[in-house]
N, C-alpha and C positions, 0 to 999 in steps of 0.2 A: 649564385643561387640565393645566398643569404641577403644580398642587396635587393634582389627582386622580391623576396619575401617581406623585407622591411618596407619597401616601397608600396607593395600591395596592402600591407597592414596600415600604413599611414593613409593611403587613399581610402581604405574602408572606414577607418575611424573618423575621418573628416567628412565622410558622406552623411547623408540624412539617416540611412540605416544604421551606420556606426554610432551616430549621436543618440539614436533611439535605444540602441543596445546598451550604451553607457548609462543612459538615464534609467533604463529598466534595472540595471545592476545596482545603481544607487538606491532606487526605490526598494528593491528586494532587501538590501542590507538594512535600510531604515526600518522596514517592517519586521525583520528578524530581531532587531534590537528591542522591539515592543513586546516580544513574546514573554509571557510569564511562565516559567517552567515550574512544574509541580515539585513539592518537597518530596524527600525520599519516602516518607510514610505514605503519602498520597499515591505516589507512583507504584509502590508495592501493593497497595490495596487495589488499584485499578488493574494491575497485572494479575492479581489473584482472582478478581472478578472475571477477567478474560479467560483464564485457565478453567475456572469452574464452568463458565458458559460453554467452552469448547467440549469439556467432558460431558456435560448434560446433552448437548446437541449430538455428540457422537453416540451416546447411548440411545437417544431418541431415534436417530437414523438407523442404527443397528437393529433396534427392536422393530421399526417400521419395515425394514428390509426383510427380516426374518418372518414377520407376520405375513407380508405379501408373498414371500416364497412359500410359506405353508399353505396359504389360501390357494394360490395358483397351481402349485405342483402337487400338493397332497389332496386337497379337496376337489378342485375343478378337474385337473388332468388325471389324477389318480396315480401319479408317478411316485413310487416310494424309493427312497435312497438305499 
């Protein structure tokens, strides 16, 4: 079974698809090496901005939901809780 797996691996990696996969992997590694990672301070600032944005959006959506609930259930339909 291991011999069959090895033979099929060799056949795949010597085929055109296998060579394309290897080339893709090399290109991906080359591109990852070009990435400039942010410094700790910048990463912390970006993370803080994301958290603030999430909290603001959560409050906005909650207020929108409660307003629509009040308009539809209390004003239009007259259902009181």
